[in-house]
TORVEX-85451 format. One record per residue: x, y, z of N, C-alpha, C in turn; residue in three letters. Coordinates in steps of 0.1 Angstrom, whole numbers, padded with zeros to 4 digits, always signed. Example, Ala and Ser with C-alpha at 12.3 -4.5 7.8 and 13.67 -1.06 7.14 Angstrom:
// TORVEX-85451
+0132-0057+0078+0123-0045+0078+0132-0033+0078ALA;+0128-0022+0071+0137-0011+0071+0129+0000+0079SER;
This chain:
// TORVEX-85451
-0045+0041-0373-0040+0034-0384-0046+0021-0385MET;-0051+0017-0397-0057+0003-0398-0071+0001-0394GLY;-0078+0012-0389-0092+0010-0384-0102+0012-0395LEU;-0100+0006-0406-0109+0006-0417-0109-0009-0424GLU;-0120-0012-0430-0119-0025-0438-0109-0025-0449PRO;-0101-0036-0451-0092-0037-0462-0099-0045-0473LEU;-0104-0039-0483-0111-0046-0494-0100-0051-0503PHE;-0101-0064-0508-0090-0071-0514-0094-0075-0528LEU;-0085-0075-0538-0086-0077-0551-0084-0093-0553GLN;-0095-0100-0559-0093-0114-0560-0083-0117-0571PRO;-0078-0129-0570-0069-0135-0581-0076-0147-0587VAL;-0077-0148-0600-0084-0159-0607-0075-0169-0612PHE;-0079-0182-0611-0069-0193-0615-0078-0201-0625GLN;-0072-0203-0637-0078-0212-0647-0076-0227-0643GLU;-0086-0236-0645-0084-0249-0642-0092-0258-0653ARG;-0087-0269-0655-0092-0279-0664-0107-0281-0662ILE;-0111-0281-0649-0125-0284-0645-0133-0271-0643TRP;-0127-0259-0646-0134-0246-0644-0145-0243-0653GLY;-0153-0231-0651-0163-0227-0660-0165-0213-0659GLY;-0177-0208-0659-0181-0195-0660-0190-0188-0649THR;-0192-0196-0639-0201-0193-0628-0196-0181-0620LYS;-0183-0179-0619-0178-0169-0611-0181-0155-0618LEU;-0183-0156-0631-0187-0144-0638-0203-0143-0637ARG;-0209-0155-0641-0224-0155-0642-0231-0152-0629ASP;-0226-0157-0618-0233-0155-0605-0227-0143-0597LYS;-0215-0139-0599-0209-0128-0591-0204-0117-0599PHE;-0204-0117-0612-0200-0106-0620-0186-0103-0621GLY;-0178-0113-0617-0163-0111-0618-0158-0111-0633TYR;-0147-0103-0635-0141-0102-0648-0132-0114-0649ASN;-0136-0127-0654-0127-0138-0653-0119-0139-0665ILE;-0107-0146-0664-0098-0146-0676-0103-0156-0687PRO;-0111-0166-0685-0115-0175-0696-0128-0183-0692SER;-0133-0191-0701-0144-0199-0699-0140-0211-0691GLU;-0128-0213-0686-0124-0224-0678-0117-0218-0664ARG;-0124-0208-0658-0120-0202-0646-0126-0210-0635THR;-0116-0217-0627-0121-0226-0617-0121-0220-0602GLY;-0111-0211-0600-0109-0206-0586-0107-0191-0586GLU;-0114-0185-0576-0111-0172-0572-0104-0172-0558CYS;-0091-0167-0558-0084-0167-0545-0088-0153-0540TRP;-0097-0153-0531-0104-0141-0527-0096-0133-0516ALA;-0091-0140-0507-0083-0135-0496-0071-0143-0494ILE;-0059-0139-0499-0048-0148-0500-0035-0140-0499SER;-0026-0146-0490-0012-0141-0490-0003-0152-0495ALA;-0008-0162-0501+0001-0173-0506+0007-0169-0519HIS;+0020-0173-0521+0028-0167-0532+0022-0172-0546PRO;+0013-0182-0546+0008-0187-0559-0004-0178-0563ASN;-0009-0169-0555-0020-0160-0558-0023-0150-0548GLY;-0016-0138-0548-0017-0129-0537-0027-0118-0539GLU;-0035-0115-0529-0045-0104-0529-0038-0092-0526SER;-0043-0081-0533-0039-0067-0531-0050-0059-0524LYS;-0046-0050-0516-0056-0040-0510-0060-0030-0520VAL;-0073-0027-0521-0079-0018-0531-0083-0005-0525MET;-0080-0003-0513-0086+0010-0507-0076+0015-0495ASN;-0078+0028-0492-0071+0033-0480-0056+0034-0481GLY;-0051+0037-0469-0036+0040-0469-0027+0028-0474GLU;-0032+0016-0473-0025+0004-0478-0028+0000-0492PHE;-0035+0008-0500-0039+0005-0513-0027+0001-0522LYS;-0028-0011-0528-0017-0015-0537-0007-0026-0530GLY;-0008-0026-0517+0000-0035-0509-0006-0049-0510LYS;+0003-0059-0511-0002-0073-0509-0005-0077-0494THR;-0013-0087-0493-0016-0091-0479-0004-0097-0472LEU;+0006-0103-0480+0018-0108-0473+0028-0096-0469SER;+0027-0085-0477+0035-0074-0473+0030-0068-0460GLU;+0017-0067-0458+0011-0062-0446+0015-0072-0434LEU;+0013-0085-0437+0017-0095-0426+0031-0093-0422TRP;+0040-0090-0432+0054-0088-0429+0057-0075-0422GLU;+0050-0064-0426+0055-0051-0421+0045-0044-0413HIS;+0033-0048-0412+0023-0042-0404+0015-0052-0396GLN;+0022-0060-0389+0016-0071-0381+0007-0066-0371ARG;+0008-0054-0367-0002-0049-0357-0016-0049-0361GLU;-0018-0050-0375-0031-0050-0381-0038-0064-0378LEU;-0030-0074-0375-0034-0087-0373-0032-0092-0358PHE;-0032-0082-0349-0030-0085-0335-0016-0090-0332GLY;-0006-0087-0340+0008-0092-0338+0008-0107-0337ASN;+0000-0114-0345-0001-0129-0345+0013-0133-0348HIS;+0017-0145-0342+0031-0150-0343+0034-0159-0354SER;+0024-0163-0362+0026-0173-0373+0036-0166-0384SER;+0045-0174-0388+0055-0169-0399+0048-0164-0411ASP;+0037-0171-0415+0029-0168-0427+0015-0165-0424VAL;+0008-0157-0432-0006-0155-0430-0013-0168-0431PHE;-0020-0172-0420-0024-0186-0419-0036-0192-0427PRO;-0045-0182-0432-0057-0186-0439-0058-0182-0453LEU;-0067-0188-0460-0069-0186-0475-0084-0188-0478LEU;-0090-0178-0483-0104-0178-0487-0105-0180-0503THR;-0112-0190-0507-0114-0192-0521-0128-0194-0525LYS;-0132-0191-0538-0144-0196-0543-0141-0205-0555MET;-0147-0217-0556-0145-0227-0567-0157-0229-0574LEU;-0155-0229-0588-0165-0232-0597-0162-0246-0603ASP;-0168-0256-0598-0167-0270-0604-0176-0273-0615ALA;-0172-0268-0626-0180-0271-0639-0180-0285-0643SER;-0168-0292-0639-0166-0306-0642-0161-0311-0628GLN;-0159-0324-0627-0154-0330-0615-0140-0326-0613ASN;-0137-0323-0600-0123-0321-0596-0117-0335-0594LEU;-0104-0336-0594-0097-0348-0591-0100-0352-0577SER;-0100-0365-0574-0101-0371-0561-0087-0369-0554VAL;-0087-0362-0543-0074-0358-0537-0075-0359-0522GLN;-0063-0356-0516-0061-0356-0502-0050-0346-0498VAL;-0050-0340-0487-0040-0330-0483-0033-0335-0471HIS;-0020-0332-0469-0013-0336-0457-0016-0327-0445PRO;-0012-0331-0433-0011-0323-0422+0001-0314-0420ASP;+0001-0306-0411+0012-0297-0410+0027-0304-0409ASP;+0027-0314-0402+0040-0322-0399+0045-0328-0412HIS;+0036-0334-0420+0040-0341-0432+0043-0331-0443TYR;+0036-0321-0444+0039-0309-0454+0052-0303-0451ALA;+0054-0300-0438+0067-0294-0434+0079-0303-0438TYR;+0078-0315-0436+0089-0325-0439+0090-0328-0454GLU;+0079-0328-0461+0079-0332-0475+0077-0322-0486HIS;+0073-0309-0482+0069-0299-0491+0076-0286-0488GLU;+0089-0287-0484+0097-0274-0483+0091-0265-0472ASN;+0086-0271-0461+0080-0262-0450+0067-0257-0452GLY;+0059-0260-0463+0046-0256-0465+0037-0260-0454GLU;+0026-0252-0452+0016-0257-0441+0008-0269-0447LEU;+0003-0277-0439-0007-0287-0442-0020-0280-0447GLY;-0030-0288-0450-0042-0282-0456-0054-0289-0450LYS;-0060-0283-0440-0074-0286-0435-0083-0274-0441THR;-0094-0279-0446-0103-0269-0453-0118-0271-0450GLU;-0126-0264-0455-0141-0265-0454-0147-0259-0465CYS;-0160-0264-0468-0168-0259-0479-0181-0254-0475TRP;-0185-0242-0480-0199-0237-0479-0206-0238-0493TYR;-0216-0246-0495-0222-0248-0508-0229-0235-0511ILE;-0224-0227-0520-0233-0215-0524-0243-0219-0534ILE;-0241-0227-0544-0250-0231-0553-0246-0246-0559ASP;-0255-0253-0564-0252-0266-0570-0264-0270-0579CYS;-0261-0279-0589-0271-0284-0597-0280-0294-0589ASN;-0292-0296-0592-0301-0306-0585-0295-0319-0586GLU;-0294-0326-0575-0288-0340-0574-0273-0340-0574GLY;-0267-0328-0573-0252-0327-0571-0246-0336-0560ALA;-0234-0340-0561-0228-0347-0551-0214-0342-0548GLU;-0209-0345-0537-0194-0345-0534-0188-0358-0530ILE;-0175-0360-0531-0169-0372-0526-0162-0367-0513ILE;-0165-0375-0502-0159-0372-0490-0157-0384-0481ILE;-0145-0389-0480-0142-0401-0474-0142-0413-0483GLY;-0140-0425-0477-0139-0437-0485-0144-0449-0476HIS;-0145-0461-0482-0150-0473-0475-0139-0483-0472HIS;-0127-0481-0474-0116-0491-0470-0115-0491-0454ALA;-0114-0503-0449-0112-0505-0435-0098-0507-0430GLN;-0089-0508-0439-0075-0509-0435-0066-0502-0447SER;-0054-0499-0442-0045-0492-0452-0042-0502-0463ARG;-0041-0515-0461-0038-0525-0471-0050-0525-0481GLU;-0062-0525-0476-0073-0525-0485-0075-0513-0493GLN;-0072-0501-0486-0072-0488-0493-0062-0489-0505PHE;-0049-0493-0502-0039-0494-0513-0044-0503-0524GLU;-0049-0515-0521-0053-0525-0530-0065-0520-0539GLN;-0074-0513-0534-0086-0508-0541-0081-0497-0551MET;-0072-0489-0546-0066-0479-0555-0059-0486-0567ILE;-0050-0495-0564-0042-0502-0574-0050-0510-0584ASN;-0062-0514-0580-0072-0521-0588-0082-0512-0595GLU;-0081-0500-0592-0090-0490-0597-0104-0492-0594GLY;-0108-0496-0582-0121-0499-0577-0127-0486-0572LEU;-0128-0476-0580-0132-0463-0575-0147-0462-0570TRP;-0156-0469-0577-0170-0469-0573-0172-0475-0560ASN;-0164-0485-0557-0164-0492-0543-0158-0484-0533LYS;-0147-0478-0536-0139-0471-0526-0144-0458-0521LEU;-0149-0449-0532-0152-0436-0528-0166-0434-0523LEU;-0167-0425-0512-0180-0423-0506-0186-0409-0511ARG;-0197-0411-0516-0204-0399-0523-0216-0394-0514ARG;-0218-0382-0514-0229-0376-0505-0236-0365-0514ILE;-0250-0367-0514-0258-0356-0521-0257-0343-0513LYS;-0258-0332-0520-0256-0318-0514-0268-0310-0519ILE;-0269-0298-0512-0277-0288-0516-0272-0274-0512LYS;-0277-0263-0517-0271-0249-0513-0274-0247-0499PRO;-0263-0242-0492-0264-0239-0478-0258-0250-0470GLY;-0254-0261-0476-0247-0272-0468-0232-0267-0465ASP;-0227-0273-0454-0213-0270-0449-0206-0283-0447PHE;-0194-0284-0451-0186-0297-0448-0172-0292-0443PHE;-0168-0299-0432-0154-0296-0427-0146-0308-0433TYR;-0134-0305-0438-0126-0315-0445-0112-0314-0439VAL;-0110-0321-0428-0096-0321-0422-0086-0327-0431PRO;-0073-0324-0429-0062-0330-0436-0063-0345-0434SER;-0060-0353-0445-0060-0367-0444-0074-0373-0449GLY;-0083-0364-0454-0096-0368-0458-0096-0368-0474THR;-0099-0380-0479-0102-0382-0494-0114-0373-0497ILE;-0113-0364-0508-0124-0356-0511-0123-0351-0525HIS;-0135-0347-0530-0135-0340-0544-0149-0332-0545ALA;-0148-0320-0551-0161-0314-0556-0164-0321-0569LEU;-0177-0322-0570-0182-0328-0584-0189-0318-0592CYS;-0192-0322-0604-0197-0314-0614-0209-0306-0610GLU;-0210-0292-0613-0221-0285-0611-0223-0278-0596GLY;-0210-0276-0591-0210-0271-0577-0202-0258-0576THR;-0206-0248-0568-0200-0236-0565-0200-0234-0551LEU;-0187-0233-0546-0185-0232-0532-0176-0221-0527VAL;-0178-0217-0514-0168-0209-0508-0160-0218-0499LEU;-0146-0216-0500-0137-0225-0492-0129-0217-0484GLU;-0129-0222-0470-0119-0216-0460-0109-0227-0458THR;-0096-0223-0458-0086-0234-0457-0074-0227-0451GLN;-0064-0236-0446-0051-0232-0442-0045-0227-0455GLN;-0034-0217-0453-0028-0211-0465-0018-0221-0471SER;-0022-0230-0479-0015-0241-0485-0019-0244-0499SER;-0010-0248-0507-0014-0252-0521-0008-0266-0524ASP;-0008-0274-0514-0003-0288-0514-0015-0297-0516THR;-0015-0304-0527-0026-0314-0531-0020-0326-0535THR;-0025-0338-0531-0020-0351-0536-0033-0357-0543TYR;-0031-0358-0557-0041-0364-0565-0041-0379-0564ARG;-0053-0384-0562-0054-0400-0562-0060-0404-0575VAL;-0070-0397-0580-0076-0402-0592-0081-0390-0599TYR;-0080-0390-0613-0083-0378-0621-0092-0382-0633ASP;-0099-0394-0632-0108-0398-0643-0102-0401-0656TYR;-0089-0402-0656-0081-0406-0668-0082-0394-0679ASP;-0085-0382-0675-0087-0372-0684-0073-0365-0687ARG;-0073-0357-0698-0061-0351-0703-0062-0336-0702LYS;-0050-0330-0701-0050-0315-0701-0050-0309-0715ASP;-0048-0296-0715-0049-0289-0729-0039-0295-0738TYR;-0027-0301-0733-0017-0305-0742-0019-0321-0745LEU;-0029-0326-0740-0031-0340-0742-0024-0349-0732GLY;-0020-0344-0722-0013-0351-0711-0022-0354-0699ARG;-0021-0366-0694-0027-0369-0680-0020-0361-0669LYS;-0028-0355-0660-0021-0349-0649-0015-0358-0639ARG;-0004-0353-0632+0003-0361-0624-0005-0366-0612GLU;-0003-0378-0608-0010-0384-0596+0002-0385-0585LEU;-0003-0386-0572+0007-0387-0561+0003-0398-0552HIS;+0002-0409-0558-0004-0422-0550+0003-0424-0538ILE;+0016-0425-0538+0025-0429-0527+0022-0419-0514ASP;+0022-0406-0518+0021-0396-0507+0006-0397-0502LYS;-0003-0399-0511-0017-0400-0507-0019-0412-0497ALA;-0014-0423-0501-0015-0434-0492-0009-0432-0478ILE;+0002-0424-0478+0009-0421-0465+0000-0412-0457ASP;-0007-0402-0463-0014-0392-0454-0029-0395-0452VAL;-0035-0404-0460-0050-0406-0459-0053-0412-0445THR;-0064-0407-0439-0069-0413-0426-0076-0427-0430SER;-0072-0437-0424-0079-0451-0426-0081-0457-0413VAL;-0094-0461-0410-0106-0459-0419-0111-0445-0418PRO;-0120-0440-0426-0125-0427-0426-0134-0424-0414HIS;-0133-0413-0408-0142-0409-0398-0147-0395-0400LYS;-0161-0394-0400-0167-0381-0402-0164-0372-0391ASP;-0163-0359-0395-0160-0348-0385-0174-0346-0377SER;-0173-0344-0364-0186-0341-0356-0193-0329-0362PRO;-0206-0329-0362-0214-0318-0367-0218-0310-0355ASN;-0213-0299-0353-0216-0291-0341-0221-0276-0345SER;-0230-0276-0355-0235-0263-0360-0243-0257-0350ILE;-0240-0243-0348-0248-0236-0338-0255-0224-0345GLU;-0267-0222-0341-0276-0211-0348-0282-0202-0337ARG;-0279-0189-0339-0284-0179-0330-0292-0169-0337THR;-0305-0167-0333-0314-0158-0339-0315-0145-0330GLU;-0315-0133-0337-0316-0120-0330-0323-0111-0339PHE;-0328-0099-0334-0335-0090-0342-0327-0086-0354PRO;-0333-0088-0366-0328-0085-0380-0316-0094-0384ASN;-0314-0105-0377-0302-0114-0383-0302-0127-0376GLY;-0293-0135-0382-0291-0149-0378-0276-0151-0379THR;-0270-0157-0368-0256-0161-0369-0255-0176-0368LEU;-0249-0182-0378-0247-0196-0379-0232-0199-0377THR;-0228-0207-0367-0215-0211-0365-0212-0225-0371THR;-0205-0226-0381-0204-0240-0387-0192-0248-0380PHE;-0181-0242-0377-0170-0249-0371-0161-0240-0363VAL;-0156-0246-0352-0146-0240-0345-0134-0250-0343LYS;-0124-0248-0350-0113-0258-0349-0100-0251-0346SER;-0090-0259-0345-0076-0254-0342-0071-0245-0352ASN;-0076-0247-0365-0071-0240-0377-0079-0227-0379TYR;-0092-0228-0378-0101-0216-0381-0115-0219-0376PHE;-0123-0208-0374-0137-0209-0372-0143-0201-0383SER;-0156-0207-0387-0163-0202-0398-0178-0200-0394VAL;-0183-0188-0398-0197-0184-0394-0203-0178-0407HIS;-0217-0180-0407-0225-0172-0417-0233-0163-0410LYS;-0234-0150-0414-0242-0140-0409-0251-0135-0418LEU;-0265-0137-0416-0276-0132-0424-0282-0120-0418GLU;-0282-0109-0426-0287-0096-0420-0299-0091-0429VAL;-0309-0087-0422-0321-0081-0428-0326-0069-0421ASN;-0319-0058-0423-0321-0046-0415-0309-0040-0410GLY;-0307-0039-0397-0296-0032-0391-0291-0040-0378ASP;-0280-0044-0378-0275-0051-0366-0261-0046-0361ILE;-0258-0048-0348-0245-0045-0343-0236-0057-0342ALA;-0224-0055-0345-0214-0066-0345-0201-0061-0339TYR;-0192-0068-0334-0180-0065-0328-0168-0073-0333GLU;-0158-0068-0337-0145-0074-0341-0137-0076-0330GLN;-0136-0088-0324-0127-0090-0312-0115-0100-0315THR;-0113-0103-0327-0103-0113-0331-0090-0106-0336LYS;-0080-0114-0337-0067-0107-0344-0071-0102-0357PRO;-0080-0108-0364-0085-0103-0378-0097-0111-0381PHE;-0106-0105-0389-0117-0112-0395-0116-0112-0410LEU;-0119-0123-0416-0120-0124-0431-0135-0125-0435LEU;-0140-0116-0444-0154-0115-0447-0156-0116-0462VAL;-0165-0125-0466-0169-0126-0480-0183-0124-0481SER;-0189-0116-0491-0203-0113-0492-0208-0122-0503VAL;-0217-0131-0500-0221-0141-0509-0236-0138-0514ILE;-0242-0129-0508-0255-0126-0513-0260-0111-0508ARG;-0267-0104-0517-0272-0092-0513-0263-0080-0513GLY;-0267-0069-0506-0259-0057-0506-0262-0050-0493LYS;-0253-0041-0489-0256-0033-0477-0244-0025-0474GLY;-0241-0022-0461-0230-0014-0457-0225-0017-0444CYS;-0212-0014-0441-0207-0014-0428-0205+0001-0423ILE;-0210+0003-0412-0210+0017-0407-0202+0018-0394ARG;-0193+0026-0394-0185+0029-0381-0184+0044-0381LYS;-0172+0051-0381-0171+0065-0383-0175+0068-0397GLU;-0172+0059-0406-0175+0061-0421-0184+0049-0424LYS;-0190+0051-0437-0199+0041-0443-0191+0034-0454ARG;-0191+0021-0454-0185+0013-0464-0195+0004-0471TYR;-0198+0007-0484-0208-0001-0491-0202-0016-0493ASN;-0210-0025-0493-0206-0040-0495-0217-0045-0504ILE;-0212-0053-0514-0221-0060-0524-0216-0074-0526VAL;-0225-0082-0530-0222-0097-0534-0209-0097-0542LYS;-0200-0105-0538-0187-0107-0545-0176-0099-0538GLY;-0179-0090-0529-0168-0083-0521-0162-0093-0511ASP;-0148-0091-0509-0141-0098-0499-0132-0088-0491HIS;-0132-0088-0479-0124-0078-0471-0119-0084-0458PHE;-0110-0077-0452-0105-0081-0439-0107-0069-0430LEU;-0112-0073-0417-0114-0063-0407-0101-0065-0397LEU;-0093-0055-0395-0081-0057-0388-0084-0057-0373PRO;-0074-0061-0365-0075-0060-0350-0078-0046-0346GLU;-0086-0044-0336-0089-0032-0331-0101-0024-0338GLY;-0107-0031-0348-0118-0025-0356-0130-0023-0346PHE;-0132-0031-0337-0141-0029-0327-0156-0031-0331GLY;-0165-0022-0324-0179-0023-0327-0182-0015-0340LYS;-0192-0022-0347-0198-0014-0359-0212-0020-0362PHE;-0218-0013-0372-0231-0017-0377-0230-0023-0390GLN;-0238-0033-0393-0241-0039-0406-0255-0036-0410ILE;-0257-0030-0422-0271-0026-0426-0273-0032-0439GLU;-0286-0036-0442-0290-0040-0455-0296-0053-0455GLY;-0297-0060-0467-0302-0073-0468-0289-0080-0474GLU;-0282-0088-0466-0268-0093-0471-0265-0106-0462VAL;-0258-0114-0469-0254-0127-0463-0238-0127-0465GLU;-0232-0130-0454-0217-0130-0453-0212-0142-0447ILE;-0199-0147-0452-0193-0157-0445-0181-0150-0438ILE;-0179-0153-0425-0169-0147-0417-0160-0158-0412ILE;-0146-0157-0413-0138-0166-0408-0126-0160-0399SER;-0120-0167-0390-0109-0162-0383-0102-0173-0376HIS;-0090-0170-0371-0081-0181-0364-0087-0182-0350ILE;
């Protein structure tokens, strides 16, 4: 039981800053011209993935977590701990910050905190992200917010396809216009907006800001996360490890031919971001750009064939 990949049906979310790249780049059937998010592997109630194949076809990921915990190595977490998204920032996202587990539990009805990370799939030439700030004290941070000194406060970084950024809870951040990313995060939907460019929603209303909570949870002064990227070359492939943290580990596997791999974790989350190929065990499972699937505990050794690039995450 469970010794096959669980291919998952994405859930799409419309956003004021969304666009059409999820359709244009990945061929998804998106709901509108303002589709901002693909919740690709999710057991969060705000957007749940369903299994598309095998004996669990039609089941949600949260149902499997509740009733087939052996698929996940009988992990002890109350809720499925991770969430994989793809985001199309056709316009700037709001400048925001996320709480840690303790603050979210106390203030958001037991929700998890939100540490996340971004792999830049594609972006416009000269694109930027906001990550961190220049305030040296909490008093200065609050004063610069209250005075609207956003250009002095916010720290901007140029980006290019293939870049990776780890964004711990407490980090001021925002994706900016013209950016397509794959995001791995804790399974949380708690966001505190700090600044939203004074724009209005479809009904002419400004979106809610959460200044007091943001001031509570933001790390001051900002400190960059250590860059500990590891790259391993082997015949027909390259494995890049971007991060190993208390919340998740994230890797990129580039395959050009045929390689052996082994699933040794409670579960692996896999997103195909380029190319096509197959996973071969007792059976053959074709994979193409835009597929998202979960390899359960006990899947063991298998082959990956083709010319394909995948992002792998696990706890």
